[in-house]
N, C-alpha and C positions, 0 to 999 in steps of 0.2 A: 201852636198853642192850642192848650182851650182848657176851660174848666171843665176837673173832675170828680168826678158823683159812678156811684152805682148803678143809673141810668145810663151814663154811657159809655163804661169802664166795661172791661171784656170777663165777663161769669166764669167763673167752674166751680165744682162744687168736689169739698174732700172729705174724709170718713164719711162717716154714719150721718151725713143731715147736713153739715158744716157746707155755710162759704164761703167765696174769698171774689175779690171785687181787682181787677189789677188797676188801680188810681193811676202808676208811673209803672213803666216796665220796657224799663233799655237793657245798656248791656250794663249800665254800671251801675243802674242803679231799681229799687221796687220797692213800691210803696204799695201796700193791700191790706184794702179794709176786711176783713175776717166775722164772718156770725157762731156762734160757737151753740147748740141748743144747747139747755141743761141735760149736766149729768153726762156731757160729750167733753172726748180731750184728745191726744194725738197723741200719736206712740214717741216715745222718749226716743231722742236724737242727737243729732251734732250734721255742724257744717263745716266741712276743711277749708273750708276760704271765706263763706261771709259772716260777716257777724249783724246781729240783727239788735233791733229797740221795739220795744215792746212798748203801746201805749192804748191806755185802754181810755175807750169812749164810756159805755153805760153794760151796769152789770158787774160782778169780780171776776177775778179772773185766779186759780192759781197757779204757778208758775214754778215750777222744779225747775230747778238749776242745782247741777253736780251733784243732785241727792236731796236738795235742802229745798224747803217749802216756803216761796213769796206769796203773799195773798199781795194784787190789786187791784185796788178800785178806781173809778170812774177821775178821769184826769192824772194817773200815777203810770210810771211806765218803768220798764227795765233793758238793760243794755246785757245780752248775753254775748260774750265775742266766741268769736270764729273758733273748735273742737273744743266745742263747752257744753255735753251733753244736758239736750236740754227738757220737756213737757209743759203745756200747756193743758188743765182742764177747767171748767165750770161747774165747781161745784157746790153754786150756786142759785139760789132758789128764781133767778129770771134768764133770758137770752142776755149771752159776754158777744158785746160787740168794741174790737180793737182795731187799730192801727200795728199792721207789723211793717220796718222799716228797715231793708238788708241790702250790705253794698259788700261784694257786687251783690248779684240775686242769687237768691238762695237754689229756684227752680233746677231741678240738675244736680245739688252739691249737698245732697240729703242722706245721711248716712246711717241707719237705724245700732241703737246701742245692742249690744248682748244684754239678756239679765243674767 
């Protein structure tokens, strides 16, 4: 066991300029800190098995769930159940930093939604 930080956690890039750090990476649980620059977003998708909880640390997230936009400010979170389309965007004027917790882990369980 260890104290987890961005500095000692596995890092990856996603999208065009976004970052993720695996704070917890086990077969049952994933906890990731992510950074999204202003104006960037992920594609609309869903997870067949994983449910997720998004929790904003700084900035403002726009989380579109089943077509409905939700604005998440620092210290606010949102639970997204499995098989639910969603898209996270940074429409704000500052970098977005958030934690996403997934159980089971969502990597390899992502299906892009059809337009």
